[in-house]
C-alpha positions as CSV (number, residue, x, y, z in Angstrom):
1,X,16.6,-1.5,5.2
2,X,13.8,-3.3,7.0
3,X,10.6,-1.5,8.2
4,X,10.3,-1.5,12.0
5,X,7.0,-1.0,13.7
6,X,7.3,0.3,17.3
7,X,5.1,-1.9,19.5
8,X,4.2,-1.8,23.1
9,X,4.1,-5.0,25.2
10,X,0.4,-5.4,24.5
11,X,1.2,-5.3,20.7
12,X,-0.4,-1.9,20.2
13,X,1.5,0.3,17.8
14,X,3.2,3.6,18.8
15,X,2.1,5.3,15.7
16,X,4.7,7.8,14.5
17,X,2.4,10.5,13.0
18,X,3.6,12.7,10.2
19,X,3.0,15.8,12.3
20,X,2.9,15.8,16.1
21,X,-0.1,18.1,16.1
22,X,-2.3,15.9,14.0
23,X,-3.0,12.1,14.3
24,X,-2.3,11.5,10.6
25,X,0.0,8.9,9.1
26,X,0.4,8.6,5.3
27,X,3.0,6.3,3.7
28,X,3.8,4.3,0.6
29,X,5.5,1.0,1.2
30,X,6.6,-2.3,-0.3
31,X,6.2,-5.6,1.4
32,X,9.7,-6.8,0.9
33,X,11.0,-4.2,3.3
34,X,9.3,-6.2,6.1
35,X,11.2,-9.2,7.5
36,X,10.0,-12.3,5.7
37,X,7.5,-10.3,3.7
38,X,5.2,-9.9,6.8
39,X,4.4,-7.0,9.1
40,X,4.2,-7.9,12.8
41,X,0.8,-8.6,14.3
42,X,-0.4,-5.4,15.9
43,X,-3.4,-3.2,16.7
44,X,-4.0,0.5,17.3
45,X,-6.9,2.9,18.1
46,X,-6.4,4.5,14.6
47,X,-8.5,3.6,11.6
48,X,-6.3,1.9,8.9
49,X,-6.7,2.1,5.2
50,X,-4.6,0.1,2.7
51,X,-4.7,0.5,-1.1
52,X,-2.6,-1.8,-3.3
53,X,-0.8,0.0,-6.1
54,X,0.9,-3.1,-7.6
55,X,1.4,-6.8,-6.8
56,X,-0.6,-8.5,-4.1
57,X,-0.6,-9.5,-0.5
58,X,-2.8,-11.3,2.0
59,X,-4.2,-9.3,4.9
60,X,-5.1,-10.9,8.2
61,X,-7.7,-9.2,10.5
62,X,-8.6,-11.1,13.6
63,X,-7.7,-14.4,11.8
64,X,-9.8,-13.7,8.7
65,X,-7.5,-13.5,5.6
66,X,-8.3,-11.4,2.6
67,X,-6.2,-11.3,-0.6
68,X,-5.6,-7.8,-1.9
69,X,-4.6,-7.3,-5.5
70,X,-3.7,-4.2,-7.6
71,X,-6.6,-1.7,-7.2
72,X,-8.1,-3.3,-4.1
73,X,-8.0,-1.9,-0.6
74,X,-9.1,-2.6,2.9
75,X,-10.6,-0.6,5.8
76,X,-9.5,-1.9,9.3
77,X,-11.6,-0.7,12.2
78,X,-10.2,0.6,15.5
79,X,-8.4,-1.9,17.9
80,X,-8.5,-4.9,15.5
81,X,-5.6,-7.3,15.4
82,X,-4.1,-7.2,11.9
83,X,-1.1,-7.5,9.6
84,X,-0.2,-7.8,5.9
85,X,2.0,-10.6,4.6
86,X,2.9,-12.9,1.7
87,X,3.7,-16.5,2.4
88,X,5.0,-16.8,-1.2
89,X,7.2,-13.7,-0.8
90,X,5.4,-11.9,-3.6
91,X,6.2,-8.2,-3.8
92,X,3.4,-5.6,-3.1
93,X,3.5,-1.8,-3.4
94,X,0.8,-0.1,-1.3
95,X,-0.5,3.0,0.4
96,X,-1.0,2.8,4.2
97,X,-2.9,5.5,6.0
98,X,-3.7,5.7,9.7
99,X,-6.2,8.2,10.9
100,X,-7.3,8.6,14.5
101,X,-11.1,9.0,14.9
102,X,-10.5,12.1,17.0
103,X,-10.0,14.0,13.8
104,X,-13.8,13.8,13.3
105,X,-14.9,14.4,16.9
106,X,-15.4,18.1,16.7
107,X,-18.3,17.9,19.2
108,X,-19.6,15.2,21.6
109,X,-22.6,14.9,19.3
110,X,-20.5,13.9,16.3
111,X,-18.7,11.4,18.5
112,X,-21.8,9.8,19.9
113,X,-24.0,9.9,16.8
114,X,-21.6,9.1,14.0
115,X,-18.1,8.0,15.2
116,X,-18.8,5.5,18.0
117,X,-21.5,3.6,16.1
118,X,-19.0,2.6,13.4
119,X,-16.2,1.8,15.8
120,X,-18.5,-0.3,18.0
121,X,-20.2,-1.9,15.0
122,X,-20.0,-5.6,14.2
123,X,-17.6,-4.9,11.3
124,X,-13.8,-5.3,12.1
125,X,-12.9,-4.6,8.4
126,X,-14.2,-4.1,4.9
127,X,-12.6,-5.3,1.7
128,X,-12.6,-2.3,-0.7
129,X,-13.6,-3.5,-4.1
130,X,-13.0,-1.0,-7.0
131,X,-16.0,-2.5,-8.8
132,X,-18.4,-1.5,-5.9
133,X,-19.7,2.0,-6.0
134,X,-19.3,3.2,-2.4
135,X,-16.1,1.3,-1.9
136,X,-14.6,2.7,-5.1
137,X,-15.4,6.2,-3.7
138,X,-13.5,5.3,-0.5
139,X,-10.5,4.2,-2.6
140,X,-10.7,7.5,-4.5
141,X,-10.4,9.4,-1.2
142,X,-7.5,7.2,-0.1
143,X,-5.6,8.2,-3.3
144,X,-6.5,11.9,-2.6
145,X,-5.1,11.7,0.9
146,X,-1.9,10.1,-0.5
147,X,-1.5,12.9,-3.0
148,X,-1.8,15.7,-0.5
149,X,0.9,14.5,1.9
150,X,3.5,17.1,2.8
151,X,1.4,20.1,1.9
152,X,0.7,23.0,4.2
153,X,-3.0,22.3,4.1
154,X,-2.6,18.5,4.4
155,X,-4.6,18.3,7.7
156,X,-7.5,20.2,6.3
157,X,-7.6,18.1,3.1
158,X,-7.2,14.8,5.1
159,X,-10.0,15.8,7.4
160,X,-12.3,16.5,4.4
161,X,-11.5,13.2,2.8
162,X,-11.8,11.3,6.1
163,X,-15.3,12.8,6.6
164,X,-16.4,11.6,3.2
165,X,-15.0,8.2,3.9
166,X,-16.7,8.0,7.3
167,X,-20.0,9.1,5.8
168,X,-19.8,6.2,3.3
169,X,-18.9,3.7,6.1
170,X,-21.7,4.9,8.4
171,X,-24.2,4.6,5.6
172,X,-23.2,1.2,4.6
173,X,-21.5,-1.0,7.1
174,X,-24.0,-0.5,9.9
175,X,-26.5,-2.2,7.7
176,X,-24.5,-4.6,5.5
177,X,-22.5,-6.2,8.3
178,X,-20.2,-8.2,5.9
179,X,-18.0,-9.7,8.6
180,X,-18.8,-11.4,11.8
181,X,-17.1,-9.8,14.9
182,X,-14.8,-12.0,17.0
183,X,-15.8,-12.3,20.6
184,X,-13.9,-9.6,22.6
185,X,-12.7,-12.1,25.2
186,X,-11.0,-14.3,22.5
187,X,-9.5,-11.3,20.9
188,X,-8.1,-10.1,24.2
189,X,-6.7,-13.6,24.9
190,X,-4.9,-13.9,21.5
191,X,-3.6,-10.3,21.8
192,X,-2.1,-11.2,25.2
193,X,-0.6,-14.5,24.0
194,X,0.9,-12.9,20.9
195,X,2.3,-10.1,23.0
196,X,3.8,-12.6,25.4
197,X,5.6,-14.5,22.6
198,X,6.8,-11.3,20.9
199,X,8.1,-9.9,24.2
200,X,9.8,-13.2,25.4
201,X,10.8,-15.0,22.2
202,X,14.5,-15.0,23.2
203,X,13.6,-17.1,26.3
204,X,12.5,-20.7,26.6
205,X,8.7,-20.7,26.2
206,X,6.3,-23.6,26.7
207,X,2.8,-24.1,25.6
208,X,1.7,-23.7,29.2
209,X,3.5,-20.3,29.4
210,X,1.7,-19.1,26.3
211,X,-1.7,-20.3,27.5
212,X,-1.2,-18.7,31.0
213,X,-0.4,-15.4,29.4
214,X,-3.9,-15.4,27.7
215,X,-5.6,-16.8,30.9
216,X,-6.9,-19.8,28.9
217,X,-6.2,-23.5,29.0
218,X,-3.7,-25.2,26.6
219,X,-6.5,-26.6,24.4
220,X,-8.2,-23.3,24.1
221,X,-4.8,-21.7,23.4
222,X,-4.2,-24.1,20.4
223,X,-7.8,-23.5,19.1
224,X,-7.3,-19.7,19.2
225,X,-4.0,-19.8,17.3
226,X,-5.6,-22.1,14.8
227,X,-8.6,-19.8,14.3
228,X,-6.7,-16.5,14.2
229,X,-3.5,-17.6,12.4
230,X,-4.1,-21.2,11.1
231,X,-0.9,-22.1,13.0
232,X,0.0,-23.9,16.2
233,X,1.4,-21.8,19.0
234,X,4.8,-23.4,18.6
235,X,4.8,-22.8,14.8
236,X,3.9,-19.2,15.4
237,X,6.7,-18.9,17.9
238,X,9.3,-20.5,15.6
239,X,8.2,-18.3,12.6
240,X,8.5,-15.2,14.8
241,X,12.0,-16.3,15.9
242,X,12.9,-17.0,12.3
243,X,11.8,-13.5,11.3
244,X,14.0,-12.0,13.9
245,X,16.8,-14.2,12.7
246,X,16.3,-13.0,9.1
247,X,16.8,-9.4,10.3
248,X,20.0,-10.2,12.0
249,X,21.3,-12.2,9.0
250,X,20.6,-9.2,6.8
251,X,21.8,-6.4,9.1
252,X,24.7,-7.9,11.0
253,X,27.8,-10.0,10.6
254,X,27.1,-12.1,13.7
255,X,27.7,-15.9,13.3
256,X,24.8,-18.2,12.7
257,X,25.3,-19.8,16.1
258,X,25.2,-16.4,17.8
259,X,22.0,-15.4,15.9
260,X,20.3,-18.8,16.6
261,X,20.9,-18.5,20.4
262,X,20.0,-14.8,20.5
263,X,16.5,-15.4,18.9
264,X,15.6,-18.3,21.2
265,X,16.7,-21.4,19.4
266,X,18.6,-23.9,21.5
267,X,21.3,-24.6,19.0
268,X,22.5,-23.5,15.5
269,X,21.6,-27.0,14.1
270,X,18.0,-26.7,15.2
271,X,17.8,-23.1,13.9
272,X,19.3,-24.3,10.5
273,X,16.8,-27.2,10.4
274,X,13.8,-25.0,11.0
275,X,15.2,-22.3,8.7
276,X,15.6,-24.7,5.8
277,X,12.1,-26.2,6.4
278,X,10.5,-22.7,6.0
279,X,12.7,-21.1,3.5
280,X,14.3,-24.0,1.5
281,X,17.8,-22.8,2.1
282,X,20.3,-22.5,4.9
283,X,20.9,-19.3,7.0
284,X,24.5,-19.0,5.5
285,X,23.2,-19.4,1.9
286,X,20.4,-16.9,2.6
287,X,22.9,-14.3,3.9
288,X,25.1,-14.9,0.9
289,X,22.2,-14.5,-1.6
290,X,20.9,-11.4,0.2
291,X,24.3,-9.7,0.3
292,X,24.8,-10.5,-3.4
293,X,21.5,-9.1,-4.4
294,X,22.1,-6.0,-2.3
295,X,25.5,-5.5,-3.8
296,X,24.2,-6.1,-7.3
297,X,21.5,-3.5,-6.8
298,X,24.0,-0.7,-5.9
């Protein structure tokens, strides 16, 4: 069963918190449950923490890619464009935690003096290295949060750990500044263009359409996709369509032609050609292999 992330038109995530009364999301996941071993590109106001339990994956934040291996983690600041993936389809087991900064804003003073300086800092993310003292301490708190999920006192324990993490972030990233911040105008443009593609992928889309959605010229559009994703806009569009095609091949008995047309390809032959180029097999063979593996696992 694939993992589905509920996204708004602007690619911000509708986070399904564990308890409606507290903005806390704690999950364990594996990368293979995402279509084509890649989460959709998205953003949210929440702070995100990832800790890798086994395997590895790459993590893209505003176009900067970091490889996370067993024991590593990452802190992703609020409102950053991000997603985890594996181009080699390598399995990865991980903890994912989303916490809204409101958990720490008990008074306006806390918000202005300690919360906003980190959110507005020049650090969109921090790679968490278990060999680094303060980063190891953050990873330890991530594991503590994971262990307390589902308890009556979970919100209290999470708030305590989140406060410790925030103190470490405040004391370190405001001074170390390990990652340059992308210009907000470029980030807004790429968000809008990605959102346009992911909302309209079933329709015929031109480079001009994509560029207009980001209020940039076609040349700037291509440069932004290259900088953020190391892809052309058309390649990004085709890969997104292929990902949707993979979902349908796995979860339905629709024909290849029907799937090809429903995800925006002009014909089954072109869908098959692009599918084989990216995955080294045909849609029909992929479905057969997937169903065989699924049956064999039961």
